[in-house]
C-alpha positions as CSV (number, residue, x, y, z in Angstrom):
1,M,-1.9,-5.0,-14.8
2,A,-2.7,-3.3,-11.4
3,H,-5.9,-1.3,-11.2
4,F,-5.8,-0.6,-7.4
5,Y,-2.8,0.4,-5.4
6,G,-2.5,0.4,-1.6
7,S,0.2,1.4,0.8
8,M,0.8,1.1,4.6
9,S,3.4,2.1,7.1
10,G,3.9,1.1,10.7
11,N,7.0,0.6,12.7
12,K,9.4,3.6,12.9
13,G,12.3,3.0,10.6
14,K,10.7,0.3,8.6
15,S,9.9,0.8,4.9
16,E,6.4,1.4,3.6
17,V,4.7,-1.7,2.1
18,T,2.6,-1.6,-1.0
19,R,0.2,-4.0,-2.7
20,T,-1.7,-4.0,-6.0
21,G,-5.1,-5.3,-7.0
22,T,-6.8,-6.0,-10.3
23,K,-10.4,-5.3,-11.5
24,S,-11.2,-8.9,-11.1
25,N,-9.7,-9.4,-7.6
26,G,-9.9,-5.9,-6.1
27,I,-7.8,-5.2,-3.0
28,Q,-8.6,-5.0,0.7
29,A,-7.0,-3.8,4.0
30,H,-7.9,-4.5,7.6
31,V,-6.3,-2.2,10.2
32,R,-7.3,-3.3,13.7
33,G,-6.7,-3.5,17.4
34,W,-7.9,-6.4,19.6
35,N,-11.6,-5.4,19.8
36,C,-12.3,-3.1,16.9
37,G,-11.0,-2.3,13.5
38,V,-11.7,-1.0,10.0
39,E,-11.7,-2.9,6.7
40,V,-11.6,-1.2,3.3
41,V,-12.5,-3.2,0.3
42,A,-11.8,-1.7,-3.2
43,R,-13.6,-3.3,-6.1
44,W,-14.6,-2.7,-9.7
45,E,-18.3,-2.5,-10.2
46,D,-19.2,-3.8,-13.7
47,G,-22.7,-2.5,-13.7
48,R,-21.7,1.1,-13.2
49,Q,-18.2,0.7,-14.8
50,T,-16.6,2.4,-11.8
51,N,-14.4,1.9,-8.7
52,C,-16.3,1.1,-5.6
53,F,-15.1,1.3,-2.0
54,D,-16.8,-0.4,1.0
55,I,-15.9,0.6,4.5
56,Y,-16.6,-1.8,7.4
57,R,-16.4,-1.7,11.2
58,T,-15.0,-5.0,12.4
59,S,-14.5,-6.7,15.8
60,G,-10.7,-6.6,15.4
61,S,-8.4,-9.3,16.0
62,S,-10.5,-11.0,18.7
63,G,-12.9,-12.0,16.0
64,T,-15.8,-12.1,18.5
65,G,-18.2,-10.3,16.2
66,G,-18.7,-9.8,12.5
67,R,-18.3,-6.8,10.3
68,I,-20.8,-4.0,9.8
69,L,-20.9,-2.0,6.5
70,L,-20.5,1.6,7.5
71,T,-20.6,3.2,4.0
72,T,-20.0,2.6,0.3
73,F,-18.8,5.2,-2.1
74,R,-18.1,5.2,-5.8
75,E,-15.7,7.2,-8.0
76,G,-17.6,10.4,-8.9
77,D,-19.8,10.4,-5.7
């Protein structure tokens, strides 16, 4: 059963796409240009029994750098 739900839209006239994730696998999205992007990782944190979201700045599609954690927030923060 899905624990996480994501959606994305893009090209005009195209349908929105959706994806689901479970507690064990989470869900992630990477939206990017050539040189920079943002990645969001949603995961279940067992120790706190809560949803956790990590936000990263990435080097985009060029892949010339790594990713930098910008912030983490949890349900209830």
